Every structure is written in structure tokens, then in C-alpha cells.
C-alpha positions as CSV (number, residue, x, y, z in Angstrom):
1,X,111.7,54.1,87.1
2,X,115.0,55.7,88.0
3,X,114.8,59.3,89.0
4,X,117.8,61.5,89.5
5,X,118.2,63.9,91.9
6,X,120.8,66.8,90.1
7,X,121.8,69.6,92.5
8,X,125.3,71.5,91.8
9,X,124.0,73.2,95.0
10,X,122.5,70.5,97.4
11,X,119.1,71.0,98.7
12,X,119.0,70.8,102.8
13,X,119.0,67.1,103.6
14,X,115.7,67.3,105.3
15,X,114.8,67.8,101.5
16,X,116.7,65.0,100.1
17,X,115.3,62.6,103.3
18,X,111.6,63.9,102.1
19,X,112.7,63.3,98.5
20,X,113.8,59.5,98.6
21,X,110.4,59.0,101.1
22,X,108.5,59.8,98.7
23,X,110.6,57.9,95.8
24,X,111.2,54.6,98.4
25,X,106.6,54.4,98.9
26,X,106.7,54.5,94.9
27,X,108.9,51.7,94.6
28,X,112.0,54.6,92.3
29,X,115.1,54.4,93.0
30,X,116.9,57.5,93.8
31,X,119.8,58.5,92.3
32,X,122.1,61.4,94.2
33,X,124.8,63.9,92.2
34,X,125.6,66.6,94.3
35,X,127.9,69.5,94.5
36,X,129.5,68.0,90.6
37,X,131.5,70.0,88.8
38,X,131.8,68.7,85.8
39,X,129.4,69.1,83.4
40,X,130.9,65.1,82.1
41,X,129.7,64.1,85.7
42,X,126.2,65.0,85.1
43,X,126.0,63.5,80.8
44,X,127.2,60.6,82.8
45,X,124.5,60.7,86.1
46,X,121.3,60.9,83.2
47,X,122.4,57.8,80.7
48,X,120.0,55.8,82.0
49,X,117.4,57.8,84.8
50,X,113.9,57.8,83.8
51,X,113.5,61.1,85.7
52,X,115.5,63.2,86.8
53,X,115.2,66.9,89.4
54,X,117.3,70.2,89.4
55,X,117.0,73.0,90.9
56,X,119.7,76.1,88.6
57,X,121.0,73.3,86.7
58,X,121.5,72.9,83.3
59,X,119.9,70.6,81.3
60,X,121.0,71.7,77.3
61,X,120.5,69.8,74.7
62,X,123.5,67.9,74.7
63,X,121.9,66.7,78.4
64,X,118.8,65.7,76.8
65,X,120.7,63.3,73.9
66,X,122.5,61.7,76.8
67,X,119.3,61.3,79.0
68,X,118.5,57.8,76.9
69,X,115.3,57.4,78.8
70,X,114.5,60.2,80.2
71,X,111.2,60.9,80.1
72,X,110.3,63.7,82.7
73,X,112.2,66.7,84.1
74,X,110.9,69.0,87.1
75,X,112.9,72.2,87.4
76,X,112.2,72.7,91.7
77,X,111.8,76.3,91.5
78,X,109.3,78.7,89.2
79,X,111.9,79.9,86.3
80,X,112.6,77.2,83.7
81,X,115.0,78.7,81.5
82,X,118.2,76.3,82.5
83,X,116.1,73.7,80.1
84,X,116.9,73.3,76.8
85,X,112.7,73.5,75.8
86,X,112.9,73.1,72.5
87,X,115.1,69.4,72.4
88,X,113.3,68.2,75.0
89,X,110.3,68.2,73.2
90,X,111.5,66.9,69.9
91,X,112.5,64.2,72.2
92,X,109.5,63.8,73.9
93,X,110.5,64.5,77.3
94,X,108.2,66.7,79.4
95,X,109.2,69.6,81.5
96,X,107.8,70.9,84.6
97,X,108.5,73.9,87.7
98,X,107.3,74.1,90.4
99,X,105.4,77.3,90.9
100,X,104.5,78.5,93.6
101,X,107.1,77.0,96.3
102,X,110.0,79.3,96.9
103,X,107.2,82.5,96.6
104,X,107.4,83.4,100.1
105,X,111.2,83.0,100.6
106,X,111.5,85.9,97.1
107,X,109.1,88.2,98.2
108,X,111.1,88.4,101.4
109,X,114.3,88.8,100.4
110,X,112.7,91.6,97.8
111,X,111.2,93.9,100.9
112,X,115.1,93.2,102.8
113,X,116.7,94.5,100.0
114,X,114.6,97.4,99.9
115,X,114.9,98.5,104.0
116,X,118.7,97.8,103.4
117,X,119.0,100.0,100.6
118,X,117.3,102.4,102.3
119,X,119.2,102.0,105.1
120,X,122.4,102.5,103.5
121,X,123.6,99.7,103.7
122,X,123.1,99.4,107.2
123,X,126.1,102.1,107.1
124,X,126.4,104.8,109.4
125,X,124.4,107.7,107.9
126,X,120.2,109.1,108.1
127,X,118.6,106.1,105.9
128,X,114.9,106.8,105.0
129,X,111.6,104.3,105.8
130,X,109.8,102.3,103.2
131,X,106.4,103.0,104.7
132,X,104.0,105.3,102.3
133,X,107.1,104.8,99.8
134,X,105.3,103.8,96.0
135,X,106.2,100.1,95.6
136,X,106.3,99.5,91.8
137,X,106.0,95.8,91.4
138,X,106.3,94.5,87.4
139,X,105.0,91.2,86.6
140,X,102.2,90.1,88.9
141,X,102.5,86.5,89.2
142,X,103.0,84.6,92.4
143,X,105.8,86.2,93.8
144,X,104.8,90.1,92.7
145,X,101.3,89.1,94.3
146,X,103.4,88.2,97.8
147,X,105.2,91.6,97.8
148,X,102.6,93.1,96.9
149,X,100.8,92.4,100.2
150,X,104.0,92.3,102.7
151,X,104.4,95.8,100.8
152,X,101.0,96.6,102.1
153,X,101.1,95.5,105.3
154,X,104.4,97.6,105.8
155,X,102.4,100.4,104.7
156,X,103.7,101.3,101.3
157,X,101.3,102.2,98.3
158,X,101.4,99.6,95.9
159,X,100.9,99.7,92.2
160,X,101.4,96.6,89.9
161,X,101.6,95.9,86.0
162,X,100.9,93.1,84.1
163,X,100.1,92.6,80.3
164,X,98.9,89.3,81.0
165,X,96.6,89.9,83.7
166,X,93.6,92.4,82.1
167,X,91.4,92.0,85.3
168,X,91.3,94.6,87.4
169,X,89.8,92.7,90.4
170,X,92.7,90.3,90.6
171,X,95.3,93.9,91.8
172,X,91.7,95.1,93.8
173,X,91.1,91.9,96.1
174,X,95.0,92.9,97.2
175,X,94.5,96.8,97.4
176,X,97.2,97.3,94.9
177,X,96.6,99.9,92.2
178,X,97.0,98.0,88.3
179,X,98.5,100.3,85.6
180,X,98.2,99.8,82.7
181,X,102.0,100.5,80.8
182,X,105.1,100.0,81.5
183,X,106.2,103.8,81.5
184,X,103.7,104.6,84.2
185,X,104.7,101.6,86.0
186,X,108.1,103.2,86.6
187,X,107.3,106.9,86.4
188,X,106.4,106.1,89.2
189,X,107.9,104.1,91.7
190,X,110.4,104.7,94.3
191,X,111.2,100.7,94.6
192,X,110.9,98.9,91.6
193,X,110.1,95.0,92.2
194,X,111.2,93.2,89.0
195,X,109.8,89.9,88.8
196,X,109.3,89.5,85.1
197,X,111.1,86.0,83.6
198,X,113.7,86.3,80.5
199,X,112.2,85.7,77.1
200,X,112.4,87.0,74.1
201,X,110.6,90.4,74.5
202,X,112.0,91.1,78.4
203,X,116.2,90.0,77.2
204,X,117.6,93.7,78.1
205,X,114.4,95.0,78.1
206,X,115.2,97.7,81.9
207,X,117.8,99.7,81.1
208,X,118.1,103.4,80.2
209,X,114.9,104.9,79.0
210,X,113.1,103.3,82.5
211,X,115.3,103.7,85.3
212,X,115.5,107.6,83.7
213,X,112.0,107.9,84.0
214,X,112.2,107.0,87.7
215,X,111.4,109.4,90.5
216,X,114.4,110.9,91.9
217,X,116.0,108.2,94.9
218,X,114.2,105.5,93.2
219,X,115.7,101.8,93.5
220,X,115.3,98.8,90.9
221,X,115.2,96.1,92.8
222,X,116.2,92.7,90.6
223,X,115.0,89.0,92.2
224,X,114.5,87.7,88.5
225,X,116.3,86.9,85.9
226,X,120.6,88.9,85.3
227,X,119.4,88.4,81.5
228,X,116.4,90.9,82.2
229,X,118.5,93.7,82.7
230,X,120.5,96.1,80.0
231,X,123.3,96.8,81.8
232,X,125.2,99.2,80.3
233,X,121.3,101.4,79.8
234,X,121.7,100.8,83.6
235,X,125.3,102.1,84.1
236,X,124.6,105.0,82.2
237,X,121.2,106.1,83.8
238,X,122.9,105.9,87.4
239,X,126.4,107.6,86.1
240,X,123.7,110.4,84.7
241,X,121.9,110.5,87.9
242,X,123.6,109.8,91.4
243,X,120.3,109.5,93.3
244,X,119.0,106.5,91.3
245,X,119.9,103.0,93.3
246,X,120.2,99.3,92.0
247,X,120.4,96.1,94.1
248,X,119.6,92.7,92.5
249,X,119.9,89.0,93.1
250,X,121.6,87.9,90.1
251,X,125.1,89.1,89.7
252,X,125.2,91.5,86.6
253,X,128.3,90.9,84.4
254,X,129.7,94.2,85.2
255,X,129.1,93.4,89.0
256,X,133.1,94.7,90.1
257,X,132.4,97.7,88.1
258,X,129.3,97.9,89.1
259,X,130.1,98.1,93.1
260,X,133.6,100.2,92.3
261,X,132.0,103.0,90.3
262,X,128.4,103.4,92.1
263,X,129.2,102.4,96.1
264,X,127.1,102.3,98.8
265,X,123.9,102.8,95.5
266,X,124.3,99.4,94.4
267,X,124.4,96.0,95.5
268,X,125.0,92.7,94.4
269,X,124.1,89.4,96.4
270,X,127.0,87.1,96.5
271,X,124.9,84.2,95.6
272,X,122.0,84.1,94.2
273,X,119.6,83.8,97.4
274,X,115.9,84.0,96.8
275,X,115.1,80.7,96.9
276,X,117.7,80.3,100.1
277,X,115.7,79.2,102.7
278,X,115.0,75.8,104.7
279,X,111.6,75.9,103.9
280,X,111.3,77.1,100.1
281,X,114.4,74.4,99.7
282,X,111.8,71.2,101.3
283,X,108.7,72.5,100.1
284,X,110.3,73.0,95.7
285,X,111.7,69.5,96.3
286,X,108.8,67.9,98.3
287,X,106.8,69.3,95.2
288,X,109.3,67.7,92.4
289,X,109.2,64.7,93.5
290,X,105.1,64.5,94.1
291,X,104.9,65.8,90.0
292,X,107.5,63.1,88.9
293,X,105.5,59.9,90.9
294,X,101.9,61.8,89.9
295,X,102.8,62.0,86.1
296,X,103.9,58.4,86.1
297,X,100.8,57.7,87.9
298,X,98.1,59.5,87.3
299,X,100.2,61.3,84.0
300,X,99.3,64.8,85.5
301,X,100.9,67.4,83.6
302,X,99.3,70.2,85.4
303,X,103.0,72.1,85.6
304,X,104.3,71.2,82.7
305,X,106.0,74.1,80.5
306,X,106.9,72.8,76.7
307,X,103.3,72.3,76.1
């Protein structure tokens, strides 16, 4: 078996060494394509591989078509909207993610963002504390759960909404209140931590109406996806209400305009930082390699996302 590790944003050396060790033990060949700058390089590299590991790299229909022997793609991370699932399914290629491996890193970043904004982005002046504030979590998956638990530990009042979780006990065991509508969630949120995926239903779903319903001084925190934000609507809300704040780990298309117009009320990380810890980098890479071996040896498709 020949496995391509295609990472425009490379794994840490320790992760690469661990991936190699897993594949060496299985008798597989590892091919590295790091810091590539042109899609043509990726198209050439995938031509004869049986499997591939990616991070935020885009596996389009063109890439899948160029990979003559490809049987499995594993996205080292939770999100997988950078893979053309329809094209993969049409060619019989299994697509997997590695849920939970980056969750703690993203959760810690979300809380750090809240503190950063509540302290005026660490510039001179009187800020506020997050203790006693209401933390609202939109989507209660792996990351959402960790954000909630950490928020509780910091003395926050935590509420959450997830349309796919109907059992209130899932929330209650963490001391989190389940709310029954997205409108209720936003109307009570001092800090709204966003963890929804980009789907047909969620793209541009967070905009003017929801932001305008938030309490005075509220902050929207996005460590999810750029596409779920209606940028025009958010900008309109922040223009009409000078108390609202927005911080994101995925720079909006209008980031420059937002920074100029809203000053300290807006911040976007220069580059996506959610999974950028040594621990998350290693965990996700090793998990991806192990899942590929498990798939070829045992047929395990537990984490397949294109069933």
C-alpha cells in the first residue's frame, strides 16, 4: 500500500515520525507532500496512491479523478467539507475524519477568545470578567461539550442548543441547560460559541436577526466555519449596535473592512489556529494513520462520513 500525506500546512515532525512508524509497521510506503503551492503538485502526487491523509487541503472531484488507485481519504480533524464527498462516493472512495482529536485545542481557543475580547483585546482600559456570564453553545458535539465543561469550571452559566440531541440528560450531566430553539439560545448569550458545520442548512445562517437578539455587550465567537456566517448581516447588526462584538478563527472575506469599521469589537486570527497545538497535531495525524491501517486490515469504517 502507498499512502500520501498531503499537507499544505504540515504536521509537526513528531506527528510525521509517528505516522511513518505506523505505516512502516504495516508494511506500507509513506509519501510526503508538504507545503505545496500548486494544485498540479497534488494531482501528480495522488496518481498512484492507495490512501491519503490531509488536513485543510482540498480534495476536489479533479483530485479524486486523478487518483487512479485511491481507496480511502482521511481528514485529520473533525470537519470534512474540504472533501468532495459526492465525487468520492461515485468512485467508491471511503472518506473519514478523526473526530475528537482536535477538540480540546479548539475548546481552549474558544475560551481564550472570550477572555481576549472581554479584556478589550489586552489593550489599556477596564474590561470585564467571564465568570457569572452566560455562555451559549450552538451545537453540542465533541468541541461544544468541552467548551461547556471548561466554561462551567470558570464559573459561567452554560446553556446549549443542538437540534440533533433530544435527550436533555446529555446536557444535564455536564450541568448545562438545554434550550429548545436557536432564537432562545442567542437571546440569552453573553458569549455565543459557534460549533455548527457548514451544510446546506447552515451556510449564512448566522446573521442580522440572531445577532440583534443578543444581550447588550454580547460576543459571537466562531471557531467553526466561515461559511456559516452571513457577513453582510453581521456587519449590519454591529453597525446598528455598537455594543456587539465578533471574534473568529476563520477570517471573513470582509475582514479588512470589519477591522477598520469596528476596531476593538472585531478580531480575526491571522491564520486558523483551532487545531494548532502540538498535542492536537500529533493526535489527529496518528489517528488518521491508524484508521487507514484498520480499514485495510479489518475493514473498519466506523468514522466514514460518506456512507
